[in-house]
KOLLUMMAR-199184 format. One record per residue (C-alpha): residue in three letters; residue number from 1; x, y, z. Coordinates in Angstrom, 2 decimals, padded with zeros to 5 digits. Layout:
<zafis>
nuvex / kollo / px / py / pz
ALA / NUM / X / Y / Z
...
</zafis>
This chain:
<zafis>
nuvex / kollo / px / py / pz
MET / 1 / 006.82 / -008.26 / 010.59
GLY / 2 / 009.43 / -006.63 / 008.33
ILE / 3 / 008.94 / -003.39 / 006.20
VAL / 4 / 008.01 / -005.05 / 003.04
LEU / 5 / 005.40 / -007.95 / 002.91
LEU / 6 / 005.17 / -010.58 / -000.11
SER / 7 / 002.79 / -013.80 / 000.32
LEU / 8 / 000.56 / -015.94 / -001.14
VAL / 9 / -002.88 / -014.97 / -000.11
LEU / 10 / -006.68 / -015.82 / -001.50
VAL / 11 / -009.91 / -013.81 / -000.44
ALA / 12 / -011.59 / -015.31 / 002.20
GLY / 13 / -014.90 / -015.84 / 001.34
SER / 14 / -014.94 / -016.53 / -002.15
ALA / 15 / -014.76 / -019.75 / -001.97
SER / 16 / -015.51 / -020.88 / -005.42
CYS / 17 / -012.96 / -019.20 / -006.81
SER / 18 / -010.93 / -020.85 / -004.59
ARG / 19 / -011.88 / -024.06 / -005.41
ARG / 20 / -011.18 / -023.09 / -009.12
GLY / 21 / -007.98 / -021.74 / -008.34
SER / 22 / -007.20 / -024.96 / -006.14
SER / 23 / -003.89 / -026.58 / -007.61
GLY / 24 / -005.66 / -029.79 / -008.27
SER / 25 / -004.54 / -032.65 / -010.27
GLY / 26 / -006.05 / -030.86 / -013.46
ALA / 27 / -005.19 / -027.22 / -013.21
GLY / 28 / -001.69 / -028.44 / -012.24
ALA / 29 / -000.74 / -029.73 / -015.22
LYS / 30 / -002.77 / -026.87 / -017.52
ALA / 31 / -000.55 / -024.49 / -015.30
ALA / 32 / 002.87 / -026.19 / -016.45
THR / 33 / 002.45 / -024.31 / -020.32
PHE / 34 / -000.54 / -021.83 / -019.54
TYR / 35 / 001.66 / -018.90 / -020.42
LYS / 36 / 004.38 / -020.06 / -022.64
GLY / 37 / 004.30 / -017.67 / -025.56
LYS / 38 / 001.93 / -015.21 / -023.40
THR / 39 / 002.21 / -011.57 / -022.47
ILE / 40 / 001.02 / -010.32 / -018.80
THR / 41 / -000.62 / -006.89 / -017.98
ILE / 42 / 000.00 / -005.48 / -014.19
THR / 43 / -002.37 / -002.68 / -013.92
THR / 44 / -001.31 / 000.07 / -011.37
LYS / 45 / -002.78 / 003.42 / -010.32
SER / 46 / 000.13 / 005.22 / -009.76
SER / 47 / 002.13 / 007.25 / -011.73
PRO / 48 / 005.79 / 006.55 / -012.96
GLY / 49 / 008.07 / 007.35 / -009.54
GLY / 50 / 005.19 / 006.25 / -007.18
ASN / 51 / 005.63 / 003.19 / -004.45
GLY / 52 / 002.61 / 001.64 / -006.45
ASP / 53 / 004.26 / 002.04 / -009.89
THR / 54 / 007.92 / 000.80 / -008.43
THR / 55 / 006.55 / -002.31 / -007.17
ALA / 56 / 004.31 / -002.95 / -010.16
ARG / 57 / 007.69 / -002.86 / -012.06
LEU / 58 / 009.75 / -005.41 / -010.01
LEU / 59 / 007.47 / -007.89 / -010.29
ALA / 60 / 007.24 / -007.45 / -013.81
GLN / 61 / 011.37 / -007.63 / -013.76
TYR / 62 / 010.96 / -010.72 / -011.59
LEU / 63 / 007.70 / -012.22 / -012.10
PRO / 64 / 008.27 / -013.76 / -015.08
ASN / 65 / 010.74 / -016.26 / -013.75
TYR / 66 / 008.83 / -018.16 / -011.43
ILE / 67 / 005.81 / -018.68 / -013.37
PRO / 68 / 005.20 / -021.66 / -015.30
GLY / 69 / 005.84 / -020.83 / -019.31
HIS / 70 / 007.95 / -018.25 / -018.21
PRO / 71 / 005.35 / -014.78 / -019.46
HIS / 72 / 006.14 / -011.78 / -020.42
VAL / 73 / 005.04 / -008.93 / -017.83
VAL / 74 / 004.39 / -005.63 / -018.82
VAL / 75 / 002.98 / -002.30 / -016.23
LYS / 76 / 000.33 / -000.20 / -017.36
ASN / 77 / -000.71 / 002.71 / -015.53
ASN / 78 / -003.85 / 004.13 / -014.99
ALA / 79 / -004.62 / 006.45 / -012.20
GLY / 80 / -008.68 / 007.03 / -013.77
GLY / 81 / -011.40 / 007.46 / -011.31
ALA / 82 / -008.32 / 006.64 / -008.31
GLY / 83 / -008.30 / 002.92 / -009.17
SER / 84 / -011.51 / 002.84 / -009.85
VAL / 85 / -011.30 / 002.02 / -013.87
MET / 86 / -008.42 / -000.30 / -013.22
MET / 87 / -010.24 / -002.66 / -010.71
LYS / 88 / -013.63 / -002.27 / -013.03
ASN / 89 / -011.37 / -003.43 / -016.24
VAL / 90 / -010.38 / -005.79 / -014.41
ALA / 91 / -013.09 / -006.96 / -012.83
GLU / 92 / -015.37 / -007.19 / -015.58
VAL / 93 / -014.49 / -006.03 / -019.09
PHE / 94 / -011.25 / -007.28 / -019.81
PRO / 95 / -010.91 / -011.09 / -020.92
ASN / 96 / -011.55 / -013.38 / -018.78
ASP / 97 / -008.02 / -015.56 / -019.70
GLY / 98 / -005.32 / -014.88 / -017.10
LEU / 99 / -003.62 / -011.65 / -018.88
ASN / 100 / -004.49 / -009.13 / -017.22
LEU / 101 / -004.03 / -008.38 / -013.41
ALA / 102 / -004.84 / -005.04 / -011.51
LEU / 103 / -002.31 / -003.67 / -008.64
PRO / 104 / -004.45 / -002.09 / -005.63
ASP / 105 / -003.16 / -000.48 / -002.92
THR / 106 / -005.94 / -000.31 / 001.03
ALA / 107 / -006.72 / 002.86 / -000.83
VAL / 108 / -008.57 / 001.49 / -003.34
VAL / 109 / -009.88 / -000.89 / -000.50
LEU / 110 / -011.47 / 001.86 / 001.57
ARG / 111 / -012.67 / 003.50 / -001.39
TRP / 112 / -014.99 / 000.83 / -002.32
MET / 113 / -015.69 / -000.29 / 001.96
PHE / 114 / -017.08 / 003.81 / 001.78
LYS / 115 / -019.04 / 002.93 / -001.23
GLN / 116 / -018.14 / 005.55 / -003.46
ASP / 117 / -018.75 / 006.46 / -006.91
GLY / 118 / -017.50 / 004.02 / -009.48
THR / 119 / -016.50 / 001.23 / -006.84
ASP / 120 / -019.22 / -001.11 / -007.94
TYR / 121 / -016.60 / -003.66 / -008.92
PRO / 122 / -016.96 / -007.03 / -007.08
LEU / 123 / -013.67 / -006.73 / -004.75
ASP / 124 / -014.86 / -008.86 / -002.57
LYS / 125 / -015.04 / -012.01 / -005.18
MET / 126 / -011.50 / -010.68 / -006.79
PRO / 127 / -008.99 / -013.89 / -006.07
ILE / 128 / -005.78 / -012.39 / -005.07
ILE / 129 / -002.42 / -013.46 / -006.16
GLY / 130 / -000.23 / -012.14 / -003.72
ASP / 131 / 001.43 / -008.98 / -002.22
VAL / 132 / 004.36 / -006.73 / -001.32
THR / 133 / 003.15 / -004.14 / 001.47
ALA / 134 / 005.44 / -000.73 / 002.31
PRO / 135 / 005.23 / 001.17 / 005.70
LEU / 136 / 003.73 / 004.63 / 005.31
VAL / 137 / 006.10 / 007.36 / 006.71
VAL / 138 / 005.97 / 010.91 / 007.43
ILE / 139 / 009.00 / 013.77 / 006.52
VAL / 140 / 008.82 / 017.82 / 007.91
ARG / 141 / 010.36 / 020.47 / 005.63
LYS / 142 / 013.03 / 021.87 / 008.58
SER / 143 / 011.54 / 025.26 / 008.03
ALA / 144 / 008.59 / 024.28 / 009.04
GLY / 145 / 009.61 / 023.77 / 012.68
ALA / 146 / 011.74 / 021.44 / 014.10
THR / 147 / 009.85 / 019.84 / 016.87
VAL / 148 / 006.38 / 018.99 / 018.03
ALA / 149 / 005.91 / 022.14 / 020.27
ASP / 150 / 007.54 / 024.49 / 017.32
LEU / 151 / 005.23 / 022.63 / 014.52
GLN / 152 / 001.89 / 022.97 / 017.52
LYS / 153 / 002.67 / 026.84 / 017.72
ARG / 154 / 002.35 / 027.79 / 014.39
LYS / 155 / 000.55 / 030.35 / 012.98
GLN / 156 / -000.41 / 028.92 / 009.74
PRO / 157 / -001.31 / 024.97 / 009.23
LEU / 158 / 001.27 / 022.99 / 007.56
ALA / 159 / 000.31 / 022.46 / 003.70
ALA / 160 / 000.22 / 018.34 / 003.48
GLY / 161 / 001.19 / 017.97 / 000.06
SER / 162 / -000.72 / 014.90 / -001.87
THR / 163 / -002.21 / 013.97 / -005.29
ALA / 164 / -005.97 / 013.75 / -003.94
PRO / 165 / -008.29 / 013.31 / -001.04
GLY / 166 / -008.52 / 009.03 / -000.23
GLY / 167 / -005.32 / 008.04 / 000.52
THR / 168 / -003.42 / 006.40 / 002.83
GLY / 169 / -001.09 / 009.83 / 003.28
VAL / 170 / -003.69 / 011.44 / 003.68
ILE / 171 / -005.59 / 009.90 / 006.44
ASP / 172 / -001.95 / 009.14 / 008.01
MET / 173 / -001.25 / 013.17 / 008.26
THR / 174 / -004.60 / 014.21 / 009.22
LEU / 175 / -005.09 / 011.43 / 011.96
GLY / 176 / -001.15 / 011.65 / 012.97
PHE / 177 / -001.12 / 015.93 / 013.42
LYS / 178 / -004.81 / 015.34 / 015.14
LEU / 179 / -003.12 / 013.25 / 017.49
LEU / 180 / -000.45 / 015.57 / 018.21
GLY / 181 / -002.45 / 018.64 / 018.18
ILE / 182 / -000.31 / 020.28 / 015.23
PRO / 183 / -002.36 / 022.00 / 012.55
VAL / 184 / -002.33 / 020.72 / 008.85
LYS / 185 / -003.87 / 021.60 / 005.73
GLU / 186 / -003.88 / 018.93 / 003.12
VAL / 187 / -002.91 / 020.25 / -000.59
TYR / 188 / -003.50 / 018.00 / -003.59
GLY / 189 / -003.68 / 018.10 / -006.88
TYR / 190 / 000.19 / 016.75 / -007.38
SER / 191 / 000.38 / 014.05 / -009.81
GLY / 192 / 003.07 / 011.74 / -008.32
ALA / 193 / 005.61 / 011.11 / -005.55
GLY / 194 / 007.86 / 013.24 / -007.44
PRO / 195 / 006.12 / 015.72 / -007.39
VAL / 196 / 005.03 / 016.32 / -003.69
ALA / 197 / 008.89 / 015.72 / -002.88
LEU / 198 / 009.78 / 018.70 / -005.67
ALA / 199 / 007.06 / 020.86 / -003.60
VAL / 200 / 009.10 / 020.23 / -000.32
GLU / 201 / 011.84 / 020.59 / -001.67
ARG / 202 / 010.71 / 024.20 / -003.13
GLY / 203 / 008.56 / 024.92 / 000.30
GLU / 204 / 005.30 / 024.41 / -001.41
ALA / 205 / 004.30 / 021.74 / 000.98
ASP / 206 / 005.48 / 021.48 / 004.43
THR / 207 / 005.11 / 018.11 / 005.10
ALA / 208 / 004.06 / 014.80 / 002.98
SER / 209 / 003.77 / 011.03 / 003.63
PRO / 210 / 004.87 / 008.85 / 001.03
ALA / 211 / 005.39 / 004.83 / 001.15
ALA / 212 / 008.80 / 003.93 / 001.92
GLY / 213 / 009.41 / 002.95 / -001.81
ALA / 214 / 008.60 / 006.99 / -002.28
TYR / 215 / 010.41 / 008.27 / 000.00
LEU / 216 / 013.82 / 006.12 / -001.04
ALA / 217 / 013.25 / 007.25 / -004.70
SER / 218 / 012.10 / 010.69 / -004.03
TYR / 219 / 012.37 / 012.31 / -000.64
LYS / 220 / 015.43 / 010.36 / 001.13
THR / 221 / 017.88 / 013.14 / -001.01
LEU / 222 / 015.84 / 015.45 / 000.78
VAL / 223 / 016.39 / 014.64 / 004.21
ASP / 224 / 020.32 / 013.95 / 003.30
ARG / 225 / 020.30 / 017.48 / 002.21
GLY / 226 / 018.93 / 018.77 / 005.83
LEU / 227 / 015.99 / 020.23 / 003.91
ALA / 228 / 013.93 / 017.91 / 005.85
TYR / 229 / 013.70 / 015.36 / 008.76
PRO / 230 / 012.11 / 012.37 / 009.29
PHE / 231 / 009.13 / 012.88 / 011.46
TYR / 232 / 007.29 / 009.57 / 012.02
GLN / 233 / 006.42 / 006.11 / 010.76
VAL / 234 / 003.13 / 004.25 / 011.47
GLY / 235 / 004.89 / 001.62 / 011.99
ASP / 236 / 004.21 / -002.23 / 012.50
PRO / 237 / 001.08 / -003.61 / 014.47
GLY / 238 / 002.32 / -005.23 / 017.62
PRO / 239 / 000.66 / -007.17 / 020.75
ASP / 240 / -001.38 / -005.36 / 023.31
ASN / 241 / -002.66 / -002.52 / 020.26
THR / 242 / 001.28 / -001.18 / 020.08
LEU / 243 / 003.30 / -000.06 / 017.20
ALA / 244 / 006.60 / -001.20 / 016.05
ARG / 245 / 009.60 / 000.71 / 014.34
SER / 246 / 009.99 / -001.05 / 011.65
PRO / 247 / 014.13 / -002.36 / 011.33
ALA / 248 / 014.88 / -000.59 / 007.89
LEU / 249 / 012.78 / 002.81 / 008.47
SER / 250 / 014.93 / 002.97 / 012.17
GLU / 251 / 015.59 / 007.07 / 011.65
PHE / 252 / 011.68 / 007.12 / 012.08
PRO / 253 / 009.69 / 007.14 / 015.33
THR / 254 / 006.58 / 005.96 / 015.47
LEU / 255 / 003.76 / 008.23 / 015.91
GLN / 256 / 002.92 / 006.31 / 019.30
GLU / 257 / 006.49 / 007.39 / 020.34
LEU / 258 / 006.45 / 010.45 / 019.40
TYR / 259 / 003.01 / 010.90 / 021.09
GLN / 260 / 003.98 / 009.22 / 024.31
LYS / 261 / 007.31 / 011.56 / 024.57
GLN / 262 / 004.87 / 014.84 / 024.27
TYR / 263 / 002.64 / 013.70 / 026.43
GLY / 264 / 003.70 / 011.37 / 028.62
HIS / 265 / 000.78 / 008.72 / 028.19
ALA / 266 / -000.24 / 006.35 / 025.42
PRO / 267 / -002.48 / 007.08 / 022.78
SER / 268 / -006.06 / 006.38 / 022.99
GLY / 269 / -009.60 / 007.41 / 021.73
PRO / 270 / -011.41 / 007.44 / 017.98
GLU / 271 / -008.67 / 008.85 / 016.35
TRP / 272 / -005.78 / 006.20 / 018.30
ASP / 273 / -008.33 / 003.21 / 016.37
ALA / 274 / -008.27 / 004.29 / 013.58
VAL / 275 / -004.45 / 004.88 / 013.23
LEU / 276 / -004.28 / 001.31 / 014.62
LYS / 277 / -006.57 / 000.15 / 011.66
LEU / 278 / -003.92 / 001.92 / 009.34
ALA / 279 / -001.12 / 000.12 / 010.37
ASP / 280 / -002.84 / -003.18 / 009.91
MET / 281 / -003.54 / -001.53 / 005.84
VAL / 282 / 000.03 / -000.69 / 005.00
GLN / 283 / 000.98 / -003.93 / 006.20
LEU / 284 / -001.67 / -005.00 / 003.48
GLY / 285 / -000.29 / -002.75 / 000.95
LEU / 286 / -000.60 / -003.48 / -002.71
PHE / 287 / -001.56 / -007.06 / -004.19
LEU / 288 / -002.42 / -008.53 / -007.58
SER / 289 / -005.75 / -009.05 / -008.23
ALA / 290 / -007.54 / -010.93 / -011.07
ARG / 291 / -011.39 / -011.82 / -012.71
PRO / 292 / -013.51 / -013.24 / -010.37
ASP / 293 / -013.92 / -015.99 / -013.15
THR / 294 / -010.12 / -016.38 / -014.04
PRO / 295 / -009.68 / -020.00 / -015.45
PRO / 296 / -008.09 / -022.24 / -012.21
GLU / 297 / -005.27 / -023.27 / -014.00
ALA / 298 / -004.18 / -019.65 / -014.45
LEU / 299 / -004.93 / -018.98 / -010.73
THR / 300 / -002.76 / -021.89 / -010.15
ALA / 301 / 000.31 / -021.11 / -012.27
LEU / 302 / 000.51 / -017.23 / -011.00
ARG / 303 / -000.07 / -018.23 / -007.08
GLN / 304 / 003.01 / -021.06 / -008.10
GLY / 305 / 005.14 / -018.24 / -009.45
PHE / 306 / 004.47 / -015.56 / -006.88
ASP / 307 / 005.30 / -017.83 / -004.17
ARG / 308 / 008.71 / -019.01 / -005.46
MET / 309 / 009.28 / -015.74 / -006.45
ALA / 310 / 008.73 / -014.73 / -003.00
ALA / 311 / 010.28 / -017.35 / -001.33
ASP / 312 / 014.00 / -016.21 / -003.82
PRO / 313 / 016.68 / -014.84 / -001.16
ALA / 314 / 018.38 / -012.99 / -004.39
VAL / 315 / 014.54 / -011.09 / -004.58
LYS / 316 / 014.02 / -010.21 / -001.18
SER / 317 / 018.00 / -008.88 / -001.45
LYS / 318 / 016.31 / -007.12 / -004.17
LEU / 319 / 013.28 / -005.81 / -002.27
ASN / 320 / 015.18 / -004.63 / 000.66
THR / 321 / 017.02 / -002.25 / -001.19
THR / 322 / 014.39 / -000.67 / -003.70
LEU / 323 / 011.64 / -000.84 / -001.53
GLY / 324 / 013.14 / -000.10 / 001.98
GLY / 325 / 013.37 / -004.22 / 003.37
ALA / 326 / 011.26 / -007.72 / 002.69
VAL / 327 / 010.23 / -010.83 / 004.17
SER / 328 / 007.68 / -013.16 / 003.33
VAL / 329 / 004.58 / -014.40 / 005.45
GLY / 330 / 002.11 / -017.09 / 004.72
ASN / 331 / -001.55 / -017.31 / 003.37
ALA / 332 / -003.12 / -016.88 / 006.98
GLU / 333 / -001.43 / -014.46 / 007.85
ALA / 334 / -002.20 / -011.80 / 004.63
GLY / 335 / -005.94 / -012.92 / 004.29
LYS / 336 / -006.58 / -012.16 / 007.96
LEU / 337 / -005.04 / -008.95 / 007.42
LEU / 338 / -007.38 / -008.01 / 004.20
GLN / 339 / -010.54 / -009.56 / 006.76
ASN / 340 / -009.66 / -007.36 / 009.08
LEU / 341 / -010.10 / -004.27 / 006.58
LEU / 342 / -013.31 / -005.43 / 005.39
ASN / 343 / -014.84 / -006.24 / 008.95
THR / 344 / -013.67 / -002.48 / 009.90
SER / 345 / -016.71 / -001.25 / 012.64
GLY / 346 / -018.57 / 001.42 / 011.50
ASP / 347 / -017.33 / 003.60 / 014.17
VAL / 348 / -013.48 / 003.36 / 012.65
LEU / 349 / -014.65 / 003.31 / 009.04
SER / 350 / -016.85 / 006.50 / 009.42
VAL / 351 / -012.80 / 007.95 / 011.58
LEU / 352 / -011.09 / 007.03 / 008.71
GLU / 353 / -013.03 / 008.04 / 005.86
ASP / 354 / -013.60 / 011.64 / 007.56
ALA / 355 / -009.69 / 011.30 / 007.64
ALA / 356 / -009.39 / 010.62 / 003.52
ASN / 357 / -010.89 / 013.69 / 003.04
GLY / 358 / -008.72 / 015.97 / 005.45
LYS / 359 / -010.98 / 016.19 / 007.96
</zafis>
């Protein structure tokens, strides 16, 4: 798969929502004018400059051109409860008028699966409009060590900058460095991708795992200036439990490549199984979600608009420039990614939960 995915997807298991949101003649006719003169708000848990914020603002810029009625689209940042406030508001508090959408990432899905406090909203029943996904990369400050062997010999663990426990970046670094035998300690409290990048620049943090969009926006300059280097990317899922380099980030080897070069054989075991699940997670990425009882004409208009936007070469080109590559996939493939995540086995989920907490 390519590095950024856009797709028209429907949550499997939400049969009632899918029937109501179908493009039948009634909903289709009303969809043509439903959003005329209205404003849609997309809420993201990302801070300004983060990957979720960048993605939301790209959607706000382009989506109105393709939704019937051409509504205005604005972005709201709300990091409350690591996304739980956003999800609960959209799912249960805001009116069911189709004007409020959430843009969660797969870390929000994991917290819901972990049954963490504040996640008592019906995620599995919220209809999905479409998704935009960017894979994860890991950069390391050059002064911390130039090779895997150098990093393994460190007397002090690498300081891994992050906003808070639970994110896919935390999972990525915890699992990846553990597999490679490199000591690492998560350092939390940064307000977003920009402040973490600044911490790496200042030497307060030795490593970070941004999404591709955040890497291009905030971290690539550190690589260009020689302060940091590309360490690895999670990679795109391939056959037989393999991971392939995303073409747009070819300077990053996959974690699998790095491991095999260091140890002479392919990785295996519980941590590797969790990394393969992480690769599926970052392919799903960020997805627009609506309230379960959103009017069918609204869902029809939103899905039609997203599908048309995803197919436009000009939009793909913009996403390629801003987020590091773009490709469209169909409903079935993206739906399988979500269901694959929701159906994660208990053993793998336990490893992911520990990694999400830096363990």
